[in-house]
C-alpha positions in Angstrom: -53.9 -7.2 -11.7 -50.6 -8.8 -10.8 -48.8 -6.7 -13.5 -50.3 -3.5 -12.0 -49.1 -4.5 -8.6 -45.6 -5.1 -9.8 -45.6 -1.7 -11.5 -46.9 0.0 -8.4 -44.3 -1.7 -6.2 -41.6 -0.7 -8.6 -42.8 2.9 -8.6 -43.0 2.9 -4.8 -39.5 1.5 -4.5 -38.2 4.2 -6.8 -40.0 6.8 -4.9 -38.7 5.7 -1.5 -35.1 4.6 -2.3 -32.2 7.0 -2.6 -29.6 6.8 -5.3 -26.7 8.3 -3.3 -26.3 9.1 0.4 -23.9 11.7 1.8 -23.1 12.7 5.3 -22.3 16.2 6.5 -21.8 17.7 10.0 -23.9 20.6 11.1 -22.4 24.1 11.7 -20.2 23.8 8.6 -20.1 27.1 6.8 -21.6 27.9 3.4 -20.1 26.4 0.3 -18.8 23.4 2.1 -18.0 20.6 -0.3 -20.1 17.4 0.4 -19.5 15.1 -2.6 -19.2 14.5 -6.3 -22.4 13.0 -7.7 -21.0 12.3 -11.1 -18.0 10.4 -9.7 -20.2 8.4 -7.3 -22.7 7.7 -10.1 -20.0 6.3 -12.3 -19.1 3.8 -9.7 -22.6 2.3 -9.7 -23.5 2.8 -13.3 -20.7 2.1 -15.8 -22.8 3.5 -18.7 -22.0 7.0 -17.5 -18.4 6.4 -18.3 -19.0 6.4 -22.0 -20.5 9.9 -22.4 -19.5 11.5 -19.1 -18.5 14.7 -20.9 -22.1 15.1 -22.2 -23.7 14.5 -18.8 -25.0 17.6 -16.9 -26.9 17.9 -13.6 -29.5 20.4 -12.4 -31.1 20.7 -9.0 -34.9 20.6 -8.9 -36.5 23.4 -6.9 -38.3 22.3 -3.8 -40.6 24.0 -1.3 -39.0 25.8 1.6 -35.4 27.0 2.0 -32.7 25.5 -0.2 -29.9 24.1 2.0 -27.8 22.6 -0.8 -26.6 23.4 -4.3 -25.7 21.1 -7.2 -23.4 22.4 -10.0 -23.7 21.3 -13.6 -20.8 19.0 -13.2 -22.4 17.2 -10.2 -20.6 18.8 -7.3 -22.7 19.1 -4.2 -22.2 22.0 -1.8 -24.0 23.6 1.2 -25.7 26.9 0.6 -25.7 28.1 4.2 -24.6 27.1 7.7 -26.5 23.9 8.7 -28.2 23.7 12.0 -29.6 20.2 12.8 -31.8 21.6 15.6 -33.7 23.9 13.3 -34.0 21.4 10.5 -34.9 18.2 12.3 -36.8 17.0 15.3 -35.5 15.1 18.4 -34.5 11.4 18.0 -35.2 11.1 14.3 -32.7 10.7 11.6 -31.9 14.2 10.4 -31.6 14.3 6.6 -32.7 16.2 3.5 -33.6 14.7 0.0 -32.1 16.7 -2.9 -33.6 15.8 -6.3 -31.3 16.2 -9.2 -32.2 16.0 -12.9 -29.6 14.2 -15.1 -29.3 15.3 -18.8 -27.3 13.9 -21.6 -26.7 16.8 -24.0 -30.2 18.2 -24.0 -31.9 14.9 -23.5 -33.4 14.2 -20.1 -32.2 10.9 -18.6 -33.6 10.5 -15.1 -34.1 12.1 -11.7 -31.6 11.2 -8.9 -32.6 11.3 -5.2 -29.6 12.4 -3.2 -30.0 11.8 0.6 -27.9 14.2 2.7 -27.7 13.1 6.3 -27.0 16.1 8.6 -25.0 14.7 11.5 -25.6 16.5 14.8 -22.7 17.9 16.8 -22.7 18.7 20.5 -23.2 22.4 20.2 -25.7 22.9 22.9 -25.3 22.4 26.6 -28.0 21.2 29.0 -30.0 24.2 30.3 -32.0 24.5 33.6 -35.0 26.8 33.6 -33.4 28.7 36.5 -29.8 29.2 37.6 -30.8 29.1 41.3 -33.7 27.8 43.4 -34.5 27.7 47.1 -36.0 24.7 49.0 -37.3 24.6 52.6 -36.8 21.7 55.0 -38.0 21.6 58.6 -36.0 20.4 61.5 -38.7 17.9 62.1 -38.5 16.4 58.6 -37.3 12.8 58.8 -35.0 10.8 56.6 -36.3 10.3 53.1 -38.1 13.6 52.8 -38.2 14.6 49.1 -38.4 18.0 47.4 -38.8 18.3 43.6 -36.4 20.4 41.5 -36.6 21.3 37.7 -34.8 19.2 35.1 -32.5 20.4 32.3 -33.2 20.4 28.5 -30.6 19.9 25.8 -31.5 21.2 22.4 -29.3 18.8 20.5 -31.2 16.3 18.3 -28.7 13.5 18.4 -29.5 10.9 21.1 -26.0 10.8 22.6 -25.6 14.6 22.5 -29.0 15.2 24.1 -28.7 12.4 26.7 -28.4 14.1 30.2 -26.8 12.6 33.3 -27.2 14.4 36.7 -24.7 14.5 39.5 -25.2 16.1 43.0 -22.3 18.0 44.5 -22.5 19.3 48.0 -23.4 18.3 51.6 -23.8 14.6 52.5 -27.2 15.4 54.2 -28.8 15.2 50.7 -28.9 13.0 47.7 -30.4 13.2 44.2 -33.2 11.0 42.8 -33.9 10.8 39.0 -36.8 9.2 37.3 -37.7 9.3 33.6 -41.1 10.5 32.3 -40.0 10.4 28.7 -36.7 10.2 26.9 -36.5 14.0 27.0 -38.0 14.7 30.4 -36.7 13.5 33.8 -38.2 14.2 37.3 -35.5 15.3 39.8 -35.9 15.2 43.5 -33.6 16.2 46.4 -33.8 13.5 49.2 -33.0 14.2 52.8 -30.5 11.6 54.1 -30.6 12.5 57.8 -32.4 15.0 60.1 -31.3 18.6 60.1 -30.4 20.8 63.0 -31.0 24.5 62.3 -28.9 25.5 65.3 -25.9 23.8 63.9 -26.5 25.0 60.3 -29.4 26.9 59.1 -28.8 26.7 55.3 -27.0 24.5 52.8 -25.8 25.2 49.3 -25.6 22.3 46.9 -25.1 22.0 43.1 -26.9 19.8 40.6 -24.8 19.3 37.5 -26.4 18.2 34.2 -23.9 16.7 31.8 -24.7 15.5 28.2 -23.2 12.5 26.5 -21.5 14.4 23.7 -17.8 14.5 22.9 -16.5 16.5 24.5 -19.4 16.6 27.0 -21.0 19.9 28.0 -22.7 20.7 31.3 -24.6 23.3 33.3 -25.1 23.8 37.0 -28.2 24.4 39.1 -27.5 26.0 42.4 -29.9 24.8 45.1 -30.1 26.8 48.4 -31.7 24.8 51.2 -33.2 26.7 54.1 -33.8 24.9 57.4 -37.0 26.1 59.3 -36.8 26.2 63.1 -38.5 23.9 65.6 -38.5 24.6 69.4 -35.9 22.0 70.1 -33.4 24.0 72.2 -33.5 25.1 75.8 -32.5 28.6 77.0 -28.9 28.6 78.3 -27.6 30.9 81.0 -24.2 32.5 80.4 -23.3 31.2 83.9 -24.7 28.3 85.9 -23.8 30.1 89.1 -23.8 33.9 89.6 -21.5 34.8 92.5 -22.3 38.3 93.6 -21.2 40.4 96.6 -23.2 43.4 97.8 -23.0 45.8 100.7 -25.6 46.2 103.4 -26.5 49.6 102.1 -26.9 48.5 98.5 -29.2 51.0 96.6 -32.6 49.7 95.4 -32.5 51.3 92.0 -29.2 49.6 91.1 -29.4 45.9 89.9 -27.8 43.4 92.1 -27.0 41.3 89.0 -28.3 41.1 85.5 -29.0 37.5 84.2 -28.1 36.6 80.7 -29.5 33.6 78.7 -29.6 32.6 75.0 -31.8 30.3 73.0 -30.5 29.0 69.6 -34.1 28.8 68.3 -35.5 31.8 66.5 -38.9 33.7 66.7 -41.1 33.0 69.7 -39.1 29.8 70.3 -36.1 32.0 71.1 -37.8 34.6 73.2 -36.8 34.2 76.9 -38.5 35.2 80.2 -37.0 34.9 83.7 -38.8 33.6 86.8 -38.0 32.6 90.3 -37.9 28.8 90.6 -40.1 27.0 93.1 -36.9 25.9 94.8 -36.2 29.5 96.0 -37.0 30.0 99.7 -39.9 32.3 100.2 -38.1 34.1 103.0 -35.2 35.0 100.7 -37.5 35.8 97.7 -39.1 38.8 99.6 -35.9 40.8 99.6 -35.6 40.8 95.8 -37.5 41.6 92.6 -36.8 39.9 89.2 -37.6 41.6 85.9 -39.0 38.9 83.7 -38.0 40.5 80.5 -34.5 42.0 81.2 -33.4 39.5 83.8 -32.3 42.3 86.2 -32.5 41.5 89.9 -33.2 44.4 92.3 -33.1 44.7 96.1 -36.6 45.7 97.4 -36.1 45.3 101.1 -33.2 46.8 103.1 -30.7 44.3 104.5 -30.1 44.3 108.2 -26.5 44.2 109.3 -25.5 41.0 110.9 -28.7 39.1 110.1 -28.4 37.8 106.5 -24.9 37.4 105.1 -25.7 35.0 102.2 -28.7 34.5 99.8 -29.1 31.6 97.4 -31.7 32.2 94.7 -32.9 29.7 92.0 -33.9 31.4 88.7 -35.6 29.8 85.7 -35.2 31.0 82.1 -38.1 29.9 79.9 -38.8 30.3 76.2 -42.2 31.2 74.6 -42.6 28.2 72.4 -45.8 26.2 72.1 -44.2 23.6 74.3 -41.9 25.9 76.3 -38.5 24.7 77.4 -36.5 26.1 80.4 -33.2 25.9 82.2 -32.1 26.8 85.8 -29.3 29.0 87.3 -28.2 29.8 90.9 -27.6 33.3 92.2 -25.2 33.3 95.2 -25.4 36.7 96.9 -22.8 37.5 99.6 -23.3 40.5 101.9 -19.9 41.8 102.7 -18.3 44.4 104.8 -15.8 47.0 103.6 -12.6 45.2 104.6 -9.8 44.8 102.0 -9.0 41.2 101.0 -6.5 40.0 98.3 -8.0 38.6 95.0 -8.4 34.9 94.6 -7.3 33.3 91.3 -8.9 30.2 89.9 -7.5 28.6 86.7 -9.2 26.0 84.6 -7.2 24.3 81.8 -8.6 22.5 78.7 -6.1 19.7 79.0 -4.0 19.4 82.2 -1.6 17.1 83.9 -2.1 18.5 87.4 -3.6 21.5 89.1 -1.0 24.1 87.7 0.3 22.3 84.6 -1.4 22.2 81.2 -0.5 20.3 78.0 -0.7 21.6 74.4 0.3 20.2 71.0 3.1 21.9 69.2 1.0 22.4 66.1 -1.5 24.5 68.0 -2.5 27.7 66.2 -1.6 31.2 67.3 -4.6 32.7 69.2 -5.8 29.3 70.5 -7.5 29.1 73.9 -5.3 27.6 76.6 -7.0 28.2 80.0 -9.9 30.1 81.7 -8.9 32.4 84.6 -11.6 33.6 87.1 -10.7 36.1 89.8 -12.8 36.6 92.9 -12.6 39.6 95.2 -15.6 40.2 97.4 -14.4 43.6 98.6 -16.3 46.7 97.6 -15.3 49.9 95.9 -11.7 50.1 94.8 -10.8 47.2 97.1 -12.8 44.9 94.8 -11.5 46.3 91.5 -8.8 43.9 90.1 -6.3 44.1 87.2 -4.5 40.9 86.0 -1.5 40.4 83.7 1.2 37.9 82.8 4.8 38.6 81.6 5.6 36.1 78.9 6.6 36.2 75.2 4.7 33.1 74.2 1.3 33.4 76.0 -0.9 36.4 76.8 -3.9 37.1 79.0 -7.1 38.5 77.5 -10.0 39.9 79.4 -13.4 38.3 78.9 -15.4 40.7 81.2 -15.4 41.6 84.9 -12.8 39.5 86.6 -12.7 36.9 83.9 -9.8 36.2 81.6 -8.5 33.7 79.1 -5.0 32.6 78.4 -4.3 32.3 74.6 -1.2 31.5 72.5 0.7 34.5 71.4 3.2 32.9 69.1 3.9 29.5 67.6 5.6 26.9 69.8 8.1 24.2 68.7 8.7 21.2 71.0 12.1 20.6 69.4 13.2 24.1 70.5 11.5 24.3 73.9 9.4 21.7 75.6 8.3 23.5 78.9 7.1 27.0 79.6 6.7 28.6 83.0 5.0 31.9 83.8 3.0 33.7 86.5 -0.5 35.2 86.5 -0.5 38.3 88.8 -3.7 40.0 90.0 -3.8 43.2 92.0 -6.7 45.2 93.4 -6.9 49.0 93.6 -7.2 49.3 97.4 -4.9 51.2 99.7 -2.6 49.5 100.2 -3.0 47.4 97.0 -3.1 43.6 97.6 -1.6 41.3 95.0 -1.9 37.5 94.3 0.4 35.5 92.1 -0.3 32.1 90.6 2.5 30.0 88.9 1.5 28.0 85.9 3.4 25.6 83.6 2.7 24.5 80.0 4.2 21.3 78.5 4.4 21.1 74.7 3.5 17.7 73.3 5.3 16.4 70.2 3.7 16.3 66.7 5.4 14.6 63.8 6.3 17.8 62.0 10.0 17.3 61.2 11.1 15.0 58.3 14.1 12.7 58.7 17.4 14.4 57.8 20.5 12.8 56.3 24.0 13.9 57.4 25.2 14.0 53.8 23.7 14.7 50.4 25.4 11.6 48.9 26.9 8.6 50.5 29.8 6.9 48.7 31.2 3.5 49.5 33.9 1.2 48.3 33.8 -2.6 48.5 35.5 -5.6 46.9 34.0 -8.2 44.6 33.6 -11.9 45.4 32.7 -11.4 49.1 29.9 -13.6 50.5 26.4 -12.3 50.9 25.6 -10.1 53.9 29.1 -8.5 53.6 28.9 -4.9 55.1 28.9 -2.0 52.8 28.4 1.1 55.0 26.1 3.0 57.3 23.5 5.6 56.3 23.1 8.1 59.0 19.7 9.9 59.3 18.3 11.8 62.2 14.8 12.9 63.3 14.3 15.3 66.3 10.7 14.1 66.9 10.1 11.6 69.7 8.1 8.5 70.0 6.8 7.0 66.7 7.7 10.3 64.9 11.4 9.6 65.7 11.5 5.9 64.8 13.0 5.5 61.3 12.5 2.8 58.7 14.9 2.4 55.7 14.4 0.9 52.3 16.2 0.9 48.9 14.9 2.5 45.8 16.4 1.5 42.4 15.9 3.9 39.5 18.1 1.8 37.1 17.2 -1.2 35.0 19.5 -3.6 36.8 18.7 -5.5 40.0 20.3 -4.2 43.2 22.5 -6.7 45.1 22.1 -4.8 48.3 19.8 -4.8 51.4 19.3 -2.3 54.3 18.0 -2.8 57.8 16.1 -0.3 59.9 19.4 0.9 61.6 20.5 2.2 58.2 23.2 -0.5 57.7 23.7 -1.5 54.1 25.0 -5.0 53.2 25.1 -7.2 50.1 22.5 -9.9 49.5 24.7 -11.7 47.0 28.3 -11.9 46.0 29.4 -9.0 43.7 31.2 -9.4 40.4 33.1 -6.3 39.3 33.4 -7.7 35.7 29.6 -7.7 35.5 29.1 -4.3 37.1 31.6 -2.1 38.9 29.4 0.8 39.9 26.0 1.0 41.5 23.9 4.1 42.0 20.6 4.0 43.9 18.5 5.9 46.6 17.9 5.1 50.2 14.3 6.0 51.3 13.8 6.7 55.0 10.4 7.4 56.7 9.4 7.9 60.3 6.5 6.0 61.9 4.6 9.1 62.9 1.1 10.1 61.7 1.2 11.4 59.1 4.5 9.8 58.1 7.3 12.0 56.8 10.1 10.8 54.6 13.3 11.8 52.7 15.7 10.2 50.2 19.5 10.3 49.7 21.7 9.2 46.8 24.1 6.3 47.4 27.1 5.3 45.2 28.9 2.0 45.6 32.1 1.3 43.6 33.2 -2.4 43.4 37.0 -2.9 43.5 38.7 -5.6 41.6 40.2 -8.9 42.8 42.3 -11.1 40.7 39.7 -13.7 39.9 40.1 -14.1 36.2 43.0 -15.8 34.5 44.5 -14.2 31.3 43.8 -15.8 28.0 45.5 -15.7 24.6 43.8 -13.9 21.8 46.6 -14.7 19.4 47.3 -17.5 18.7 43.6 -18.2 19.0 44.0 -22.0 18.7 46.2 -24.4 20.6 48.4 -25.8 19.2 49.0 -23.2 16.5 51.1 -23.8 13.3 53.3 -21.0 12.1 55.5 -21.2 9.0 58.4 -18.7 8.9 60.9 -18.0 6.1 64.1 -16.3 7.1 66.1 -14.0 4.8 69.2 -12.1 5.8 67.3 -8.8 5.1 64.3 -10.0 7.2 63.4 -8.1 10.4 64.2 -9.8 13.7 60.5 -9.8 14.8 58.6 -12.9 13.9 55.2 -12.4 15.4 53.4 -10.8 18.4 51.6 -12.9 21.0 48.5 -11.2 22.4 46.5 -11.9 25.5 43.7 -10.3 27.5 42.5 -10.3 31.1 39.1 -8.9 32.0 40.4 -7.9 35.5 41.7 -4.3 35.9 44.8 -2.4 37.1 47.6 -4.6 38.2 45.5 -7.7 38.0 45.4 -7.2 34.2 49.2 -6.3 33.8 50.5 -9.3 31.7 53.9 -10.8 31.2 55.0 -13.4 28.6 57.5 -16.2 28.9 58.8 -19.1 26.8 58.3 -22.2 28.7 59.9 -24.8 26.5 61.1 -25.6 22.9 63.9 -22.9 22.8 66.8 -25.2 23.6 68.9 -23.7 20.8 68.4 -20.2 22.2 67.3 -19.1 18.7 64.2 -17.1 19.9 63.5 -14.5 22.6 60.1 -13.2 23.8 59.5 -9.7 25.1 58.0 -10.2 28.5 55.7 -7.2 28.2 55.0 -6.7 24.5 54.7 -10.4 23.6 57.0 -9.8 20.6 58.6 -13.0 19.5 61.9 -12.4 17.7 65.3 -13.9 16.9 67.8 -13.8 19.8 70.9 -14.3 17.6 72.0 -14.7 14.0 70.1 -17.3 12.0 72.1 -19.9 10.1 71.1 -22.5 7.5 71.3 -25.3 10.0 68.7 -23.6 12.2 66.0 -24.5 9.7 63.5 -27.0 11.0 60.5 -27.4 13.3 60.3 -26.0 16.8 57.6 -26.9 19.3 57.4 -23.7 21.4 55.3 -23.4 24.5 54.4 -20.0 25.9 52.8 -18.8 29.2 51.2 -15.5 30.0 50.9 -14.4 33.7 49.1 -11.5 35.3 50.5 -9.5 38.2 47.7 -10.1 40.7 47.8 -12.0 43.9 47.6 -14.9 43.5 49.2 -14.9 40.0 47.0 -16.5 37.3 48.3 -17.7 34.0 47.5 -19.4 30.7 49.6 -21.4 28.2 49.6 -22.0 24.5 51.7 -24.1 22.1 53.0 -23.0 18.7 54.5 -25.4 16.1 56.9 -23.1 14.3 58.5 -24.3 11.0 61.5 -22.3 10.0 62.8 -22.2 6.4 66.1 -20.4 5.7 67.2 -18.6 2.5 70.3 -19.9 0.6 71.8 -16.5 1.1 72.1 -17.2 4.8 75.4 -18.2 6.3 75.7 -22.0 5.9 76.9 -23.0 9.3 76.4 -22.1 12.9 79.6 -22.3 14.8 79.2 -24.0 18.1 79.6 -21.5 20.9 79.7 -22.4 24.5 76.6 -20.9 26.1 77.1 -20.1 29.7 74.9 -21.8 32.1 72.0 -19.9 33.6 73.5 -20.5 37.0 77.0 -18.9 36.3 77.8 -15.2 36.1 80.6 -13.7 34.1 83.0 -11.9 36.5 83.8 -9.1 34.1 80.1 -8.5 33.4 79.4 -8.5 37.2 82.1 -5.8 37.7 80.7 -3.7 35.0 77.2 -3.9 36.4 78.4 -3.0 40.0 80.3 0.0 38.7 77.4 1.2 36.6 75.0 0.8 39.6 77.3 2.8 41.9 77.6 5.6 39.4 73.8 5.7 38.8 73.2 5.6 42.6 75.5 8.6 43.2 73.9 10.5 40.4 70.4 9.9 41.8 71.4 10.8 45.4 72.8 14.1 44.1 69.7 14.7 42.0 67.4 14.1 45.0 69.4 16.5 47.2 69.2 19.2 44.5 65.5 18.5 44.0 64.8 18.9 47.7 66.7 22.2 48.0 65.1 23.7 44.9 61.6 22.5 46.0 62.0 24.2 49.3 63.1 27.5 47.7 60.2 27.5 45.2 57.7 26.7 48.0 58.9 29.6 50.1 58.9 32.1 47.2 55.4 31.5 45.7 51.9 30.4 46.6 51.3 26.8 47.7 49.7 25.6 44.5 52.2 27.3 42.1 55.0 26.0 44.2 53.8 22.4 44.0 53.4 22.6 40.2 56.9 24.1 39.6 58.5 21.8 42.2 57.1 18.6 40.6 58.0 19.8 37.1 61.6 20.6 38.0 62.1 17.4 40.0 60.8 15.3 37.2 62.9 17.0 34.4 66.1 16.8 36.5 65.5 13.2 37.4 65.1 12.3 33.7 68.1 14.3 32.6 70.4 12.9 35.3 69.3 9.3 34.6 69.7 9.8 30.9 73.2 11.4 31.3 74.4 8.9 33.9 73.6 6.0 31.6 74.8 7.6 28.4 77.2 4.7 27.7 74.3 2.3 27.7 70.8 3.3 26.2 68.4 4.2 29.0 65.2 2.2 29.3 62.5 4.9 29.6 59.6 2.5 29.6 58.8 -1.1 29.0 55.9 -1.9 26.8 53.4 -4.4 28.2 50.3 -6.0 26.9 47.1 -5.2 28.8 43.5 -5.8 27.9 40.5 -3.7 28.8 37.4 -5.2 30.4 35.9 -6.0 27.0 38.8 -8.1 25.9 40.4 -5.7 23.4 44.2 -5.7 23.4 46.0 -2.5 24.4 49.7 -1.7 24.5 51.1 0.1 27.6 54.3 1.9 28.3 55.0 1.8 32.0 57.1 4.5 33.7 60.8 4.1 34.1 60.5 4.2 37.9 59.0 0.7 37.8 62.1 -0.8 36.3 65.2 1.1 37.7 66.4 -0.5 41.0 67.6 2.9 42.3 64.2 4.6 41.9 61.1 4.1 44.1 57.6 5.1 43.8 54.6 5.4 46.1 51.1 4.6 44.8 47.9 5.6 46.5 46.0 2.4 46.2 42.5 3.8 45.8 43.5 5.9 42.7 44.3 5.3 39.0 47.5 5.5 36.9 48.4 7.8 34.1 51.3 7.2 31.7 53.1 9.1 28.9 53.0 7.8 25.4 56.5 6.7 24.3 57.8 6.0 20.8 59.0 2.5 19.9 62.2 2.2 17.8 62.6 -1.1 16.0 65.8 -2.6 14.6 65.1 -0.9 11.3 64.7 2.5 12.9 61.0 3.1 12.2 59.2 5.1 14.9 55.9 3.7 15.9 53.8 5.3 18.6 52.1 2.7 20.8 48.4 2.4 20.0 45.4 2.1 22.3 47.3 3.9 25.0 45.2 4.0 28.3 45.0 6.8 30.7 44.6 6.2 34.4 45.1 8.3 37.5 47.6 8.3 40.3 47.6 10.4 43.4 50.8 11.1 45.3 51.4 12.3 48.8 53.7 14.9 50.4 56.6 14.0 52.6 59.6 15.8 54.0 62.8 15.2 52.0 61.0 14.2 48.8 59.2 15.9 45.9 55.6 15.2 46.2 52.4 16.8 44.9 48.9 16.5 46.3 45.9 15.8 44.1 42.3 15.6 45.1 40.7 12.3 44.3 37.2 10.8 44.8 36.3 10.7 48.5 34.5 7.6 49.9 32.6 7.1 53.1 34.1 3.7 53.9 36.5 1.1 52.4 35.8 -2.3 54.0 39.2 -3.8 53.0 42.0 -1.9 51.2 44.7 -4.6 51.4 45.5 -6.1 48.1 43.7 -3.5 46.0 45.9 -4.1 43.1 46.6 -7.7 43.8 50.4 -7.2 44.0 53.4 -4.9 43.5 54.3 -3.5 40.1 56.6 -5.7 38.0 60.3 -5.3 38.4 63.0 -6.2 35.9 65.8 -7.1 38.3 68.1 -9.4 36.3 71.0 -7.9 34.5 70.4 -9.7 31.2 66.8 -8.7 31.1 67.5 -5.1 31.9 70.2 -4.8 29.3 67.9 -6.4 26.7 65.2 -3.8 27.2 67.7 -1.0 27.4 68.9 -2.0 23.9 65.4 -2.1 22.5 63.9 1.2 23.8 65.0 4.8 24.0 63.9 7.6 26.3 60.3 8.7 25.4 59.7 12.3 24.2 59.0 14.9 26.9 55.3 15.7 27.3 53.8 18.8 28.9 52.8 18.2 32.5 49.3 19.0 33.7 48.8 21.8 36.2 48.8 19.2 39.0 51.3 16.4 38.3 49.7 12.9 38.1 53.0 11.0 38.6 55.8 12.1 40.9 59.1 10.1 41.0 61.3 10.2 44.1 
C-alpha cells in the first residue's frame, strides 16, 4: 500500500510540475522567439550534452488553438499574436502548457511540460458604459445627498493593469464616493457638498476620470451633467421700487398711465407673476385707476378734476403663483402737471464716490465697465418733457438705458501714471420752445494699481573699488524707479549670485551696495552678479540688472625670489678668458599687478672689490670689469629686490659665490684708484651737460615740428584718420631724432625688467624709452593698462634674443593743445571710490649718469613695429 502511494505521488508530481518555464508578453507578433528548450535542458540535465546532436523535439497536438510552435532543434516560437484577455481569465495566472516529446535518434526518451506564462500588458483602458449621463438635484436637497453613477470596466487581466482609480474634476459643490462590491466592480456615487441655488446656476458639468494602474496608465472620462430643479424660493422683483409718473389732467383712459414690470428667477408656475393693489393703497385714490393683473398696465378710469388732485401714491403688489406664493411691493407716484416748460433735473449715482460729484475707479478697470447711473426728471408734457442727454469726453461715454435713464461707461483704458483726474459735463436738453438745458459737472479720480514693474536707469552697472578696505566700504548706488504710488512704489533690493563663489557685498533698500568683508584682489579681481528689485505692491512686480565690480590693486604683497630658491645659496663659478660676462640671472615674483609688480634688483653687500654688477631690471649678474687670477676666492653677496609700489616692499637673499679662475687669465690685477661714490669727475660732468643740452634742443625742435604737422594733418582729413597719422608721425620722428641726437652714444630704447604675473611665473618686460630719458615725459591714465613693444636683446657676444613672456597691457592717452595725443575708448565705470595711488607710485626713473650710460651700452634701439589703428602709447 505504501509503495502504491509513493508511485501515485510521484506520478502526480510529474503531472503537475513543469520542466521549463518561459515568459512572453502579449501582443507580440507571430514567430516571436521565446526560448531554446535544448539549451535550457542541457543546463539542468548534463546527460543531454553527450548526444545533443541526436536529440530532436516534437510538439504534441493539444485540443483547441495552437498558440506556440516547437522546432526539431528545440526552438520555441509563437504561432500568432497573443492576447491575454482572450486566453485567460481575470486575476489568474495566464499561462499555457506546451507538451514536447524528446527523441534520441528514433528512440522516445520522455515528455517535457513547457510552461509559457503570458504576461499581460496595459493595452485596454477603463471603459464606462456611457460617455455622458444626466443627474437631477433639487434646490431643497441638503448636504450629503447621493446620486449613483455607473462604474468603469478594464478588460486587462493583470491585477495592476485592471486596477481602477477614480478622480472627480469639476465644481466644488460635489464629491465622489467609491465603494467596492468585488475586486472588479465598484459602486460610484456623486455626493452633494452644499445646497444648490438654481437661480445662480441651473446646471453643472463635472468629469469622473477612471485611471488604471498600468505603465503608462490609461484613462477614460465620464461626463456628468447635473440639472438643478426649481423650488419657489425667490420673490418677484420690480424693475423699479418707485415709479415716478407725470400725467396731464386730460389723460386719455385707453392709454396706460404706467406699465409695471417685475421678474421672478424661479421657473414654471413659481415664476408666473400677477399684479394687485396693496391694502396700503387709499381707497379714495384706488377708484381713479384700474390695474391689469396680468400685464401690469395701470389705466385711468375716472377723469381728473383740475386743481383737486395733483398727486397720487399707489402701492402695488407683485405675487407669484407658487404653492406658497411670494410677493414684493412697489410704489407708483403719479404727478398731475400742467403744460408749463421746466428744465430737466439730473440725478447721478456713482458706484464708488468720494463726494456728491466725484467718483473713484481703479486704473485696471476694463473698457465698457459701468461707472455711474444717471436719471433725468422732466415733468413737463409733450415736447417739453422729451429730453436728450450727452457728454463730450474721449475717455467716458453716456449710454441710454431707456426713457430718461442713462449709464456712464468707460470708453477707453485709463492709466493713473499718465492722468489721475478726469473732468467732464453731462448735458441734458428738452425739446421745448425755447429748449431748456441743464449741465452737471462730474469728476473721476483714478486710483493706483500696481501695474508697472521697477525700472533700472541702466542695463549694466559697473563699479571700481580697491582691495583691503574694511567691511561696509561703499561700492556704488543702483538706481531704480517705479511710477506706482504707495506700496507699489516702495522698492526692496537684494543680491543674486549665479556664480560658484560667495559674494562679499551687501545691499540696502535704498539701492546702496557696500562690502561685507575686506576684498583681496589676488584672490579675485572681478565680480559679476545681479541685483533683484521688487516693489511691495500686490501682486509684487520685480526686475533684475547686471552688476560688475572690478577690484583694483594695492601694494600689499612683498616680492619674493624664485631664483635662488634657498637662502643662503651656494654658487660655484669658473672663469675663462673666453667666458661670457653674464654669470647668472636672479629671478623674483610679485603677485600684485601693474606698478606694484614692477621689480628692481640691487647688490646690498659683498661687492667691495667692484667685481660684479647687477642689472636693476633684468636681474642679470655679470662681471663689471676684467677678471684676474687674484680675484679668485669666495664672495658673500647679498641682493635685494624691490617693487615700485607705495610703500615700497622688498625681499633679500644671500648667495655664497666661489670663483675659480683659469690659468690663462692675466695673473695680476693692478690696483686702480676707484673714485668715491660721492665725487664726480669734472670732465665726465661737462660731457653729460653738453649731451643733455644737445638732446634737449633736438627734442624741442622735434616737438615743434610734430605740433605743426599734427595740426596740418588734422585740418586736411577726418578726425579719426588725422589722429592715427598724427600719432604715427610724431612717434617715428621722436624715435629718429632721439636716435640721431645720441648717435655718438648708443641709445637706450628700453630697459628690461623682471615682472611676475599673478600666478608667480616670471616674465621679462621691456619698458618704453620715455620712462628712462630725462627730457621725455609721459602721461598715463591711471584706470587703464599698458602696452609695450617687444625689443631684441644684444649680448656681449652679439646674439639676438627676443625677450620671452612679453606681456601686453593697455594705455589710454588724452588730447591736449601743443602736444601729440590720441584718444582711445576704455571701459567706462559708474564710480571709482578712490583713484589716488592706483599704481602705487610713479614709473621707475634711471637718473644717475653711470646707470644710464651702463644701460645704453647694453641695449640698442628696438625694431620698429606696426602701430595699431588707434595708438596705445603716445610720447610727448
